[in-house]
C-alpha positions as semicolon CSV with decimal commas, in nm:
position;residue;x (nm);y (nm);z (nm)
1;M;-1,966;-2,674;-7,674
2;T;-1,768;-2,890;-7,354
3;I;-1,445;-2,804;-7,263
4;I;-1,259;-3,115;-7,104
5;K;-1,005;-3,001;-6,879
6;L;-0,791;-3,303;-6,754
7;K;-0,663;-3,337;-6,393
8;V;-0,323;-3,196;-6,352
9;N;-0,114;-3,380;-6,128
10;H;0,113;-3,115;-5,939
11;S;0,299;-3,339;-5,725
12;A;0,606;-3,390;-5,974
13;L;0,617;-3,011;-6,017
14;W;0,634;-2,958;-5,638
15;F;0,913;-3,241;-5,599
16;F;1,116;-3,050;-5,857
17;I;1,071;-2,719;-5,718
18;S;1,137;-2,826;-5,348
19;L;1,443;-3,038;-5,499
20;F;1,573;-2,696;-5,665
21;V;1,525;-2,491;-5,381
22;I;1,700;-2,737;-5,152
23;V;1,981;-2,760;-5,413
24;L;1,993;-2,357;-5,407
25;V;1,999;-2,340;-5,018
26;G;2,271;-2,618;-4,998
27;G;2,492;-2,437;-5,252
28;V;2,449;-2,113;-5,107
29;G;2,568;-2,263;-4,766
30;Y;2,847;-2,455;-4,908
31;I;2,968;-2,138;-5,082
32;M;2,959;-1,938;-4,737
33;Q;3,109;-2,226;-4,533
34;Y;3,381;-2,216;-4,814
35;N;3,439;-1,863;-4,776
36;G;3,479;-1,883;-4,387
37;V;3,750;-2,154;-4,428
38;V;3,922;-1,958;-4,659
39;D;3,920;-1,647;-4,457
40;A;4,003;-1,842;-4,148
41;R;4,314;-1,985;-4,338
42;Y;4,436;-1,641;-4,443
43;E;4,384;-1,516;-4,084
44;G;4,606;-1,810;-3,959
45;E;4,869;-1,746;-4,204
46;Q;4,891;-1,363;-4,115
47;L;4,881;-1,485;-3,725
48;E;5,173;-1,708;-3,793
49;K;5,396;-1,420;-3,986
50;E;5,292;-1,208;-3,698
51;V;5,407;-1,455;-3,451
52;R;5,752;-1,501;-3,658
53;T;5,803;-1,139;-3,629
54;L;5,731;-1,106;-3,266
55;E;5,960;-1,408;-3,186
56;A;6,289;-1,226;-3,400
57;A;6,191;-0,934;-3,177
58;N;6,207;-1,141;-2,871
59;I;6,542;-1,276;-2,985
60;N;6,666;-0,941;-3,034
61;L;6,550;-0,814;-2,695
62;K;6,708;-1,124;-2,519
63;E;7,011;-1,022;-2,700
64;R;7,029;-0,706;-2,574
65;L;6,941;-0,813;-2,240
66;Y;7,231;-1,051;-2,219
67;A;7,463;-0,814;-2,343
68;R;7,355;-0,564;-2,066
69;I;7,350;-0,805;-1,781
70;D;7,717;-0,958;-1,874
71;S;7,908;-1,015;-1,552
72;G;8,230;-0,857;-1,651
73;L;8,014;-0,518;-1,744
74;L;7,847;-0,551;-1,397
75;E;8,159;-0,564;-1,236
76;T;8,288;-0,272;-1,432
77;V;8,005;-0,065;-1,333
78;A;8,009;-0,182;-0,969
79;V;8,349;-0,072;-0,954
80;A;8,283;0,255;-1,122
81;H;7,998;0,336;-0,869
82;G;8,235;0,253;-0,551
83;L;8,070;-0,092;-0,489
84;V;8,268;-0,378;-0,311
85;L;8,197;-0,737;-0,338
86;E;8,090;-0,887;0,010
87;R;8,266;-1,219;0,083
88;T;8,041;-1,314;0,358
89;P;7,681;-1,142;0,306
90;H;7,408;-1,175;0,591
91;Y;7,067;-1,173;0,402
92;L;6,854;-1,275;0,721
93;P;6,886;-1,244;1,099
94;T;6,965;-1,577;1,210
95;N;6,861;-1,523;1,589
96;Q;6,498;-1,540;1,555
97;W;6,253;-1,683;1,317
98;V;6,007;-1,479;1,135
99;L;5,719;-1,704;1,222
100;D;5,784;-1,730;1,551
101;S;5,486;-1,773;1,811
102;S;5,651;-1,602;2,077
103;Y;5,522;-1,257;1,960
């Protein structure tokens, strides 16, 4: 008895297997990329909330600073400590330059 075996062409099978692998790898890559984008977007929203919170804290600190350095309050503190406002202050001596080359 003779068994006839036909020649099977596996090129179509390999094409579909490789196509399936490419689609599978592409799908996994797409899902990973999408998860990265979602994570980055969530992190950006969290950072925006933190920035808004820090800006509010900064505004509060500025208000406290400006309340402390109010000119009326500083004059009251100066008078309480016996300080006198000098009308003609001399900041630097004017008889010789600081970078004079005659030293």
